[in-house]
C-alpha angles and dihedrals in degrees: 000000000000114000120224119251093256092049091048088054091049092050091048092050091048093052090046089058093076096183092055094040097051091041088057091047092052094042093051092042093053091046092049090051091050090052087068093050092130089059094046102040119024139132090222127072119255093223131012123190112198123169091344093307124114122226130185106205096175088063104030130036113232126191120240090247090068087072098041097274130137105240133072091215122103113288118256100220093191090061108104090221093057091042091054091049092053096043092052092065104015147355142261136222112208129196120256089260114040094207134080122210091268100038114119118213106222093180099068117151091214135028117281129297085052123186123250116287140155092285099044107030095195096027127246134284126241091282096051096256121143110261096206092054091050091048092053094049092040092051090054093051094046096049094043090049092049095047094047092047091048092051095050093042090052093049094050097038096046092046093049093046092047093053092048096047098042100047099030117170117078092350091058093042095052093044092049093052091049091049091049090053092046092045091054092061115108094245097185094053092045091051092049092048094047092045089052094049099042124055103251123240137155093264096044093050089048092054093045094051091043089061091065103030104061099064091068091075097044098078095049096048091042092055092049092050092047089053096045104039093084096048117124096250090054092050090048091051091051091049090053090054098251111165119253093240092056092048092048101048103026102040112016100035097057089053091051098047096092093066092043093049089054090069098043096085090053092051092047096047092038092054092050091048091047092053090046091049094051090048090049090054092047093247099103132073119002116282112277095030115130103258135163090210091055089049089053090051090052090050089053092049094045107046089162087067104059093170089075097058095036093052093049092045095050092046093052093043094052093044096050094042093053091045093051095047090046094052090044089057092048091050093051091047090058093046109097090202093060119087128174128201 
């Protein structure tokens, strides 16, 4: 598909901003790697060959009897008995990390949380679970949560701001009063109360945080539409009978995207920090879920195990820094006043 001249210019400007461009490459690369977390860190083999038949335990649950065992329950591939049965008549291919986010290492050489060693590269937490595996799964959840929340917040916030700014009058007045009332709510306390009353889950937390994240874009988009709605090209479009929806989203919105994109990095990083904060307080994802906030809480509770806090801090720092630089590059690429050599 051939890009328009203005989009080619934007792409060229984005690539010229090397900090933003390489931050995006690293951010997307790390997220793509985390999408295959089950292939990288798992307590089940990727492939098992037994009696000339191939099995894929990380995708399908097989009973122990499929490998010559005695029980109909799912095989525990870390059990030496099951491993010996498979190795007698076949072979196994394991992931790089032989632990999932919930796998407990019962063969620790020191009490949990144990320091990094050849078996657990970043050590274990206070329940004997592999820290590196939990970081990989937790990174995927945090980034996915932030991206989804940013997308939905942008859609709602931009639409509401566009309607207010374009029509003005009573529509703008009523919306502004409602936003002022909603903006005066103590969002943090409401989130804590709702998270304590409702059983937390990924979807519920997404909806709760969406309630308070979308108004941040309304004011910016509204101001741009109020400024642009009386321009000559808008008046000409109205005189030609162009529908309001077409004028708003095909003509006015592209000229207002620079201001909206300025706030996107704050929504993305803010949503990740909000999820981490709720998990840190114990009001976020269900117990046992891989969470960077829960890892931070463990680091706080186990000062004798500095690898917990340091790992969580470095992961969050790298993630938020790359996200901010990436969004900064995208914002500058859409800004017609920015040029890069």
